[in-house]
C-alpha positions in Angstrom: -9.6 -23.6 5.2 -12.6 -21.5 4.0 -11.7 -17.8 4.0 -13.7 -14.7 3.0 -11.6 -11.5 2.3 -13.4 -8.2 2.1 -12.2 -4.8 0.9 -13.9 -1.7 -0.6 -10.7 -1.3 -2.7 -9.4 -3.7 -5.2 -6.6 -4.0 -7.9 -6.0 -1.9 -9.9 -8.6 0.7 -8.6 -6.8 1.2 -5.3 -3.8 2.0 -3.2 -1.7 -0.6 -1.5 -4.6 -2.3 0.4 -6.2 -3.4 -2.9 -3.0 -5.0 -4.1 -2.5 -6.6 -0.7 -6.0 -8.1 -1.0 -5.3 -9.4 -4.5 -1.9 -10.9 -3.6 -3.1 -12.6 -0.4 -6.2 -14.1 -2.1 -4.0 -15.4 -4.9 -1.4 -17.0 -2.6 -4.0 -18.5 -0.2 -5.8 -20.0 -3.2 -2.4 -21.4 -4.5 -1.8 -23.0 -1.2 -5.1 -24.9 -1.5 -7.4 -22.9 0.7 -10.9 -22.0 -0.4 -10.9 -18.2 -0.8 -13.8 -15.9 -1.7 -13.7 -12.1 -2.1 -16.1 -9.2 -1.5 -14.7 -6.1 -3.3 -15.9 -2.6 -4.3 -15.6 -1.6 -7.9 -16.5 1.3 -10.2 -17.3 0.1 -13.8 -16.4 3.4 -15.3 -12.7 2.6 -14.8 -12.4 -0.9 -16.5 -12.8 -4.3 -15.0 -11.4 -5.9 -11.8 -8.5 -8.4 -12.2 -10.3 -11.5 -11.1 -8.5 -14.6 -9.9 -9.1 -18.1 -11.3 -10.6 -20.3 -8.6 -11.5 -17.4 -6.3 -15.2 -16.6 -6.2 -15.6 -12.8 -6.2 -18.6 -10.8 -5.2 -18.5 -7.3 -6.7 -20.2 -4.4 -4.9 -20.7 -1.5 -7.4 -19.8 2.0 -6.2 -18.9 5.4 -7.4 -15.3 6.8 -7.0 -13.9 10.3 -7.5 -11.3 8.9 -9.8 -9.6 5.6 -10.5 -7.5 5.8 -7.4 -9.6 8.0 -5.1 -12.7 7.0 -3.2 -15.6 9.3 -2.3 -17.7 9.4 0.9 -20.8 8.7 -1.1 -19.2 5.7 -2.8 -17.9 4.3 0.5 -21.4 4.7 2.0 -22.9 2.8 -1.0 -20.4 0.0 -0.5 -21.4 -0.3 3.2 -25.1 -0.4 2.5 -24.9 -2.9 -0.4 -22.1 -4.8 1.3 -24.2 -5.4 4.4 -26.9 -7.0 2.4 -24.4 -9.1 0.5 -22.4 -10.4 3.4 -25.6 -11.3 5.2 -26.6 -13.5 2.2 -23.2 -15.2 1.7 -22.5 -15.9 5.4 -26.0 -17.4 5.8 -25.3 -19.6 2.8 -21.6 -20.4 3.4 -19.8 -21.5 6.5 -16.5 -19.6 6.5 -13.8 -20.4 9.0 -12.8 -16.8 9.2 -13.5 -13.4 7.5 -10.8 -10.8 7.1 -11.7 -7.1 6.6 -9.2 -4.8 5.1 -9.7 -1.6 7.0 -11.7 -1.7 10.3 -13.6 1.4 8.9 -15.2 1.4 6.5 -15.0 -2.3 5.4 -15.2 -3.6 9.0 -18.7 -2.1 9.2 -19.8 -5.2 7.2 -19.4 -7.2 10.4 -22.9 -6.1 11.4 -24.2 -8.2 8.6 -22.4 -11.4 9.4 -24.7 -14.4 10.1 -23.9 -17.6 12.0 -21.3 -16.0 14.4 -18.4 -16.4 12.0 -15.2 -14.9 13.5 -13.6 -12.0 11.8 -10.2 -10.3 11.6 -9.4 -6.6 11.0 -6.4 -5.6 9.0 -5.6 -2.0 9.9 -4.4 0.1 6.9 -4.0 3.7 8.2 -7.1 5.7 7.6 -8.9 3.4 10.0 -6.6 4.3 13.0 -7.6 7.3 15.0 -5.0 10.1 15.0 -2.8 8.3 12.4 -4.1 10.3 9.5 -5.3 13.7 10.6 -5.3 15.0 7.0 -8.0 12.8 5.7 -11.6 11.8 6.6 -11.3 13.6 10.0 -15.0 14.4 10.2 -16.0 10.9 9.2 -13.6 9.2 11.7 -14.8 11.4 14.6 -18.4 10.2 13.9 -17.4 6.6 13.5 -14.8 6.4 16.3 -17.2 4.7 18.8 -18.3 2.2 16.1 -14.7 1.6 15.2 -13.9 0.6 18.7 -16.8 -1.8 18.8 -15.5 -3.3 15.5 -11.9 -3.9 16.7 -12.9 -4.8 20.2 -15.0 -7.7 19.0 -12.6 -8.8 16.3 -11.0 -12.2 16.9 -7.6 -10.6 15.8 -6.4 -7.2 14.8 -3.4 -6.8 12.4 -1.3 -3.8 11.5 1.1 -3.2 8.7 3.9 -1.7 10.8 5.0 -1.1 14.3 4.4 2.6 13.9 0.7 2.0 12.9 0.3 -0.4 15.8 1.6 2.3 18.1 -0.9 4.9 16.7 -3.6 2.3 17.3 -2.5 1.6 20.9 -2.5 5.4 21.6 -6.3 5.1 21.4 -7.0 1.4 22.1 -4.3 0.3 24.4 -6.2 -2.7 25.6 -6.5 -4.5 22.2 -3.5 -6.6 21.1 -2.2 -6.2 17.5 -0.3 -8.6 15.2 2.3 -6.9 12.9 1.9 -8.4 9.4 3.1 -6.4 6.4 1.9 -6.5 2.9 3.3 -9.3 0.7 4.8 -9.1 -2.8 4.3 -11.7 -5.5 7.9 -12.7 -6.3 6.8 -14.3 -9.6 6.0 -10.9 -11.0 9.0 -8.9 -9.7 12.7 -9.8 -10.3 16.0 -8.1 -9.7 17.6 -6.1 -12.5 20.7 -7.8 -14.0 22.8 -4.8 -15.0 23.6 -1.6 -13.1 24.9 1.6 -14.6 28.2 3.0 -13.5 26.5 6.3 -12.7 23.2 7.3 -11.2 21.4 9.0 -14.1 17.8 7.8 -14.2 15.6 8.4 -11.1 12.0 7.3 -10.8 9.0 8.0 -8.6 5.9 5.9 -8.6 2.9 7.4 -6.7 -0.5 8.8 -6.9 -0.3 12.6 -7.5 -1.8 13.6 -4.3 -0.7 16.0 -1.5 0.7 13.5 1.0 3.1 12.0 -1.6 5.2 15.3 -1.5 5.8 15.3 -5.3 6.4 19.0 -5.5 9.0 19.0 -2.7 10.7 16.0 -4.5 10.8 18.0 -7.7 12.2 21.2 -6.1 14.9 19.2 -4.3 15.8 17.4 -7.5 16.1 20.7 -9.4 18.8 21.9 -6.9 20.7 18.6 -7.4 20.3 18.8 -11.2 22.2 22.1 -11.2 25.4 20.3 -10.2 24.5 17.0 -12.0 22.9 18.0 -15.3 22.9 14.4 -16.6 20.2 13.2 -14.2 16.5 12.9 -15.0 13.4 12.2 -13.0 10.4 10.3 -14.3 7.2 10.5 -12.2 4.8 7.6 -12.9 1.2 7.9 -11.7 -1.9 10.0 -11.9 -3.9 12.1 -9.5 -5.7 15.4 -8.8 -2.4 17.3 -8.6 -1.3 16.5 -12.2 -2.1 19.9 -13.6 -0.6 21.7 -10.7 2.6 19.7 -11.0 2.7 20.3 -14.7 2.5 24.0 -14.1 5.4 23.9 -11.6 7.5 22.0 -14.1 6.8 24.6 -16.8 7.2 27.6 -14.6 10.4 26.4 -13.0 11.9 25.3 -16.3 12.2 21.7 -15.3 10.7 20.1 -18.4 14.1 19.0 -19.8 14.8 16.7 -16.9 11.5 16.0 -15.0 8.6 14.3 -16.8 5.2 13.3 -15.6 4.8 9.9 -17.3 1.1 9.4 -16.3 -0.6 6.2 -15.3 1.1 2.9 -16.2 -0.7 -0.5 -15.9 0.4 -2.4 -12.7 1.4 -5.3 -14.9 4.1 -3.1 -16.6 5.6 -1.6 -13.4 7.9 -4.6 -12.7 9.7 -4.3 -16.1 9.6 -0.5 -16.1 11.3 -0.1 -12.7 14.3 -2.0 -13.9 15.1 0.7 -16.4 16.1 3.1 -13.6 19.0 3.5 -11.3 17.3 4.9 -8.2 13.8 4.9 -6.7 12.8 8.2 -5.0 9.6 9.0 -3.0 9.1 11.3 0.0 5.5 10.3 1.0 4.6 11.3 4.6 1.3 9.4 5.1 1.8 5.8 3.9 1.1 3.3 6.7 3.1 0.8 4.6 4.4 1.7 1.2 3.9 -1.2 -1.3 5.8 0.6 -4.1 9.0 0.6 -2.0 9.1 -3.2 -1.7 8.3 -3.4 -5.5 11.3 -1.1 -6.2 13.5 -3.1 -3.9 12.3 -6.4 -5.5 13.6 -5.0 -8.8 17.0 -4.3 -7.2 16.7 -0.6 -6.9 18.2 1.5 -4.1 15.5 3.7 -2.5 15.2 7.1 -1.0 12.3 7.8 1.4 11.2 10.2 4.1 11.9 8.9 7.6 8.3 8.4 8.6 5.4 6.0 8.5 5.7 2.5 6.9 8.6 3.3 4.5 10.9 4.0 7.4 10.5 0.4 8.6 10.8 -1.0 5.1 13.9 0.9 4.1 17.0 0.1 6.3 19.3 3.2 6.4 22.7 2.5 5.0 21.7 -1.1 4.0 18.9 -0.9 1.4 18.6 2.9 0.9 18.7 6.4 2.4 16.2 8.4 4.4 15.5 12.2 4.4 13.9 14.2 7.2 10.2 14.5 6.5 9.1 17.7 4.6 12.8 18.9 4.6 14.1 20.0 1.2 17.7 20.5 2.4 17.9 17.0 3.9 16.5 15.6 0.7 19.1 17.4 -1.4 21.8 16.1 0.9 20.6 12.5 0.5 20.2 12.8 -3.3 23.7 14.2 -3.6 25.1 11.3 -1.6 23.3 8.7 -3.8 24.5 10.3 -7.1 28.1 10.6 -5.9 28.2 6.9 -4.7 26.9 4.7 -7.4 28.7 1.6 -6.2 27.2 2.0 -2.7 23.8 2.4 -4.3 24.3 -0.8 -6.3 25.0 -2.6 -3.0 21.9 -1.1 -1.5 19.8 -2.4 -4.4 21.2 -5.9 -4.0 20.5 -5.8 -0.3 17.0 -4.6 -0.8 16.2 -7.4 -3.2 17.3 -10.0 -0.5 15.4 -8.1 2.2 12.2 -8.4 0.1 12.7 -12.2 -0.4 13.3 -12.7 3.4 10.7 -10.3 4.8 8.0 -9.5 2.3 7.4 -12.4 0.0 3.7 -13.2 -0.3 4.4 -16.8 0.7 5.9 -15.8 4.1 3.2 -13.1 4.6 0.4 -15.6 3.8 1.9 -18.0 6.3 1.6 -15.4 9.1 -2.0 -14.9 8.2 -2.7 -18.7 8.3 -1.1 -18.8 11.8 -3.5 -16.1 13.0 -6.5 -17.9 11.4 -5.6 -21.2 13.0 -5.4 -19.7 16.4 -8.8 -18.2 15.9 -10.3 -21.5 14.8 -8.8 -23.4 17.6 -10.2 -20.9 20.1 -13.6 -21.1 18.5 -13.6 -24.9 19.0 -13.0 -24.7 22.7 
């Protein structure tokens, strides 16, 4: 099968969608399919992690930071990407094209030549009303175009049932396939030893508003008062770094809360296994790749009961859930985790098995292939 994947994000200059693009391309190529990529990239932040055997077309753009896009950069990707996709679809006969994000990436569909069918993989910011906190003005302008893109797609995919529900609130006449992100199980493995106590807690996230890092820290401070041996390491970078540093200093948290900064994705798998508990209260993730990464390392997890994480984390089986934006609820959940280390170990073991069964890149790629085959068969009629 000849497949073109397109995304304005790409590993490691990205959120979960960029990693999903990379992992899917790698697995489809491993299975013997011909895969090509169109990606967006800012050369100021290093080089993209290219895949052997996967031809990659790079569209140069300007980002706000290594993990944050800008409207100007996205617009540049669309303009350059339209010209590029017109050339490559005129020259190559793909069986199917997959766009990660209906908007902005799906706008490249207007450059497709030779009537090649395309698929849209919804990621969150491209679903009207799902993310009211970001790109509102842009989405309002592009809403009509967005409908045209998804209406004419041969298939539409969503990362979670909740995201599909948000989509159907606006486009109730368009069917959606639920296909989560996949994890490369050759990179992540379960920790072999568990501590008898929960002492080391870790958060991995971009330091941006929707990740709720400050709330996480304040709840952790309250729990630390009765459990002075626990520490919290926060791995990641973002525009709130200085603000969070000031909170840590002003609230005298520096002895037990540390901003570790950015760590290369290749190091995350081994780093996570040094901890006893994964802790992130994000309220705007349509999936939550880092949760399945933590679970793949055998960590019990704590999340907010909202968005993609609430479907990934099974309450009382693989982890615990706090009420969204609720410090008291978070304190209660943290207290339970720290007081029940044996239960947390069981959650970690269960989470590892859940990732193998539900989120391995092999099984996720298989679901994509099934969608592609249906499209190709329909095109042949």
